[in-house]
N, C-alpha and C positions, 0 to 999 in steps of 0.2 A: 504494500500500500504506500502511496506517495504521502509522506508525512506532512508536507506543506499543504497539499490539497485537503488533507484531513482537517488540519487546524483552520484553514480558510473556510471550511464548511460549517464551523461552529457558530452558534448564535451568540449575540451580545451577552445574554444572561448565563451562558455556559462558562464564561471565563473565570468567574469567582466561585464556582462550585468546588467543593473539597474533593480531592482525589485521595489524599492521605491526611493524617492528622496535621501534618506540617504544610502540605502543598495544595494549592488550587490548580485548576487547569492551566491558568496563565503561568504559574510557577513551573509546571512541568515543561511547558514550551520554553521558558527561560533556561531551564536545565539543558534541554536539547540544543538550544542555540549555543550555550556555553561549551557543551561537549563537541559540537561540530567545529567550532572555532579551535578548541584544544586539539582535536585530531589533526586539523590542518597544520597547526603550529608544530605539533610533535612529528608529523610526517615530514615537514621541512627540516626539522632539527635533528632527527634521529636516523632516518632511513639510510642515508649515505654514510653514516658513522658506525653502522653495525651495533647500535645500542638500542635498548628498548625504551619506549616512552615511560615517563614516571608512573602513569596510571596502570601500567602492566606490572609494576613492582609493588603494588599495595592493594589492600582490600578496604582501605579506609578513605572514603571520598568526602567525608564530612566537611572538612575545611574548604575543599574546592567547591562543593555544592553551596556552602554558605556564602562564599565569595561571589559566585554567580548569582545567587538569589539577591544579594545586596546590590550588585551591579545593575541588575535588570528590574528590580522591584517597582520602579517608578515609570517604566516604559509601558506604552499602550500595546495591546495585542498586535495592532497593525505594524508598529515599529519593530516588534519582535519578529514578526513574519518577514519583514524586509531584511532584517539582520540575518535571519535564518536562511533566507534565499541566497543572500550574498555568500555565506559560509558554505552552504551546500554546493554552490557553483564553484567556489574556490577548491573545495574538496575534490570535486569531479575533475577539475583542471589539473590539480596536483597529480592525481592518479594517471591522467592522460599524459602529462609531461614526463613522469617517471616511467610509465609503462606498466599496465596491470600485470602482464606476465612476469616482468622483472620483480615486481613487489611480491607476487604469489610464490616465486621461487625461494624467497626468504622464509625462514621459519617464524612462527608466531606473529603473523600479520593479519589475523582475523579482525583485529581492531580497525584496520584500514577500511575494511569492507562491511563492517557491522554484520558479519556472518554469525548469527546466533549458534554457538556450538551446541549441537544436539537439542536445540529448543528455539525459543523466540529470540530475536536480536534485541539489542538494547532499545532501539526505537520502537519495535513491536511491543516490547514489554510495557513501555510508557503509554503507547497508544491504547493498548488493552486496558490499562489502569483507567485512562480517561473515559473510554467507552463504558466501562463498568460504572464509573461515577455518574455518567450521564444516562445510564440505562439504555445504551445503544447495543444493537446486536453485533 
């Protein structure tokens, strides 16, 4: 499912609905914008150096998620969607510039493609959370 299309399809009243105890629908979008940007930055910074991005070396994303929440909390959904579109396009271009085959030849690069290992991807996970919160099929 196209993440941007999904979020663009939401109604104004959907954005403030609770998805988790901490996050609204808008907060989930903020989180995905932040992760898209972070993947692009880490792709640029790590792939040619044979090192893993920081987020592959930890299971604690609390600080990162808090930073993203604070950075985007005052943005309107439309602004977040514009930012998300920009980073998704940059992500796509980075993969194209480096070469998908070249990236896939390296080990542990699932993070580049959001390939959910044996289950749903990161983005699918959050879309499914939002759908559940909004009682969508």
